[in-house]
N, C-alpha and C positions, 0 to 999 in steps of 0.2 A: 884297496878299500880300507878306510880308517874305522876301526871298531868303536862303537859308542861305549860309554862307561857302563851302561846297563848290560850291554852284550858281554863285556868283560866280566862283570859280576855273575851273569848267568852262566858263562863258560866256566868260571872258577867253581861255581856250585855244582855244575853238571859233572865236571871232572872229579871233584871231591866225592860226589855221589857214587860214581863208578868205582873209585878206589875203595870206599867203605863197603859197598855191596860186593865187589869182587873178593875182597879180603874176608868178608863175613862168611862166605861159602867155605873157605879153607878153615877158618877158626871153628865153625860149627862142625865140620867133618872131623877135626882133631878131637873135639869134645865128644862127638858121637862114638869115635873109636875108643876113647878112654872109658866112656860109659859102658860100651859093649864088652870091654875086657873085664869089667867089674860087675856086670849084671846082664839082664836080658836086652838084646839089641832092639833098636827101634823098628827094624824091618821085621822082627818076630813079634811085634806087638808090645814091646817093653817101653817103659817110661823112665828108665834109670838116668837118661840124659838130663832130665829135669833137675837132678841133683849135682850136675856137673857144671862148675863155674865157667869153664871154657865155652860151653854151649851157650850160656847166657851172655857171655861176652860177645859171641858171634851174633846173637839176636840183637843186642844193643847196637852193635856196629851196623847191622842191616837197617835198623830203625833210623839211625843217624843218616845213613845213605839215602833213605826214602825221604826224610825231612829235607835234606839238601836238594834232592831232585825236585821236590814240591816247590821249594823256594826258587829254584832256577827258572821255573816257568813264569815267575813274577817279573823277571828282569830280561829274559831273552825269548825270541820266538821259538816255537816248537820245532821248526825245521833245523834249528841249531841244537836244541837240548835233546830231542828224542833219538836221533841217530847216534849221539855220543854214548848212549847206553851200552853200545857194543864194547866200549873200552873196559867195562867190568869183566868181560871174558878174558881180556889180556891180563888184568891184575890177578884174576883167579888162576889162570894157566901158569903164570910166572911164579906165583907164590906156591902153588901146588908142586911145581918142579923142585923148589928148594926145601919146602917144609914137609910135604907129603911124599917126596921122592917119586912123584909121578912124572916120568920122563917127557919132556917137551920135544917132540920129534922135529926134524928139520922143516917139514911141511907146516907144523904148528908155528914155528918161528916166522915162516913166510906169511902165514895167516895174520900173525900179530903185526908184522910190518905193513901189510895191506890195510888193516884196520886203522893204524896210525896215519898212513898216507891219506886214506879217504877222509879221516877226521880233520886233518889239516886243510884239505881242500874245502870242506864244508865251513870250517871256522873262518877261513880267509875271505870267503865270499858270502857269508851269511847276511841276510837283511837286518836292518836295524829294528829294534823293538818299537812297535807302534805306541805313541804316547796316549795314554788313557787316563782321564781325570776322575771318572766316577763309574759306578756300576751301571748307571743308565746308558752310558756309551756302549758297554759290553752287551747289555740287553738289546740295544738298537741293532748292533751287529748280528746278534743271535737270531733276531726276528726278521732279518732280511730274507727275501724269497729263496735265494740260492742255498743258504744254510738250512732253512726250514725244509726244503725239498730233500737235502742230504740227510737230515735227521730223521725225517719220516721214512725215507727209503731204508736207512740203516736199521731203525726199529722194526719196520715191517719184515725185513730180511731175517733179523734175529728171531722174531716170533715165528716166522715160517720154518726156520731151521729147527727151533726148539720143539714145536708142536707137531710138525709133519715129518721132517727129514731125519731128526735124531733117532726117533723110534724105529725107523726103517733101516737106516744105514749108518747111524752114528758110531756104532761099535766097530764098523769096518773102515770108515772113511775119516781119516785124521783131519782133513781139511774142513769137515763140518764143525768140529769142536773149535778149531783154530779160527774159522771165519766168525763164529759167535764171539769169541774172545777179542778178536781184532776190531770188529765193528763196535762192540761196546767199549773197547779200549780207546778208540778214537773220540768217542763222546766223553769218556772219562777225562782225557787230556784237556779237551775244550773246557770242561767244567772245573777241573783242577786249576787250570790257568786263570779262570775267572775268580775262583776263591782266593788264589794266591795274590792276584792283583788287589782284590778287596782287602786282604790282610795288610798288604804293603801300604795302601792308601790310608787304612785305618791307623796304622802305626805313625803316619805322618800328621795325624790330627783330623783327618776327614773320615769319620765313622761311616763305613759302608754296610754295616750290619743292621741299619735301620731300614734297609730296602728289602722287600720280600723276595726280590730277584736273587739276592745273595743266598738266602736260605734255600731257594729252589735249586741253585747249582750245587749246594751242599748235599741235598737229597739225591740229586742225580749222581753225584760222585759215589755215594754209599750204595745205591742200587746197582750201578754199573760195576763197581768193584766186586760186589757179591756174586754177580752173574759171571764175571771174568774168572774169579777164583774157582767157582764151581766147575766150569767147563774146562779150564786149564788143568785142574786136578784130574779130570776124567781123561783128557788127552795124554797127560804124563803117565797115568795109570795103565792106559791101553796101548801106547805106542812108545817107540824108542826115543829117549830124551835127546839123543844126538841128532834126530831128525826133527822132533817137535820144536826144540828151541830156536834153531835158525829160521825155520819156516814161519814160526810165530813172530819172530823179530822182524822179518821182511814184510809180512802182511800187515802187522800192527803199525810199523813205521810208515808204510805207504799210505794206509788209510788215515793215519794221524796227520801226515803232511797234507793230504788232500783236504781233510776237514778244516785244518787251519788256513790253508790257502783260500778256501771258499769263504770262511768267516772273517778272518783277519786280513786277508788279501796281502800276505807277506811279500809276494813277488811283484806287486804292482809297481814298486819303485826301482826294480832291478832290470838290468839288461839281459838279453838272451844269452850272452856269454856267461854271466854270473849264474844264471839259472842252470845252464848246461853243466857248468863246473860243479855246482852242488849236486846235481843228479849223478855225475860221474863219480864224485866222492862217495855218494851213498852206495852206488853199485860196487865200488871198490871195497867198502866196508862189508857189504853182503858177501862178496867173494871171500874175504878174509874170515868172516864168521863161519861160513860153510866149511872152509878148509880147516879151521880150528876144531870144529865139532866132529868132522868126519875122520880126522887123523889123531884125535886126542889119545887113543889107546894103542897107537902103532908102536910107540917106544916102550910100552910097559910089557914085561914078560907075562905069559899066561900063568894062572895059579897052579901051584904044584899039587900033587895028589894029597899031600899032608894038609895043605891049606883048605882044599875042598872038603876033606873029612872034618876038619875043625869047624868050617862054616856049617856043615850039615849037623854036627853035634850041637852047635849053638842054637840052631833053629829048632831042633827036636827037643831041646831041654825044657822049654815052657810047656810043650805038649805032654811030656812025661810027668811034669809036676801036676798038671791039671788032671791027668788020668789017675795019679796016685791019691789026689785029694778027693 
């Protein structure tokens, strides 16, 4: 399949986004370590990292990555952009191996290879971006019965989980938090893509911000992002990151692809073979992601007693300062 120019642009932006975001984790961690050596660690409630240039460099790098990811949705379908987010894990793991000396185990290498192979499968068989000339076209797609039903079901499920299920079992069931994040995330991507297309059209001379629908999508992006951040933080605070990250990636990507398939009908112009290849590529990326996360600490030696004592001393330092004051 010959890729369109828009798909190539979207692919380039998506891969750039993964590189920026993956490297930002490592840069920020180096900054946090340097700040922790000179002051109170962030894990102990300190904010000395705010004075560390490397931490700010990492934040700037992450922001650039998110901007590139935002722009990618303006040129390529979500089924191409969203799964490629897993490549940030590869960049992070490889850089951590060389810079932070966090050993990349053989299974981690296999996980990286699986992510690359799955990404290639998706890229080679991704559908072409649908040509859209105005916000009215996007609004027409968003108000079709199929997507309206999906949106209502997603919002109803989120409200049910927040007001009924979270209070009863949220602290015990990781999937409750992740389901909220993923359902809202799928609506976020739909709205982000709409805003990104509006910006692209506006830059070409056709102002799309005169339409109330554009501002509606902007409001949806803000609300959904706030809800996602809130419940993702709760999930990360309550459960192991090595489990939360891959499960969230899988659920978020599946629901995002489903929402885009319903609204933009990305697969209407594709054969069953192309769709099956993309699904196989996604499953391969999922397998590589789980393998990377589950084996990321296998090659690293356990902390020595001296290191444990040093960590305990660092954590108790702010408490002793507060008591003395």
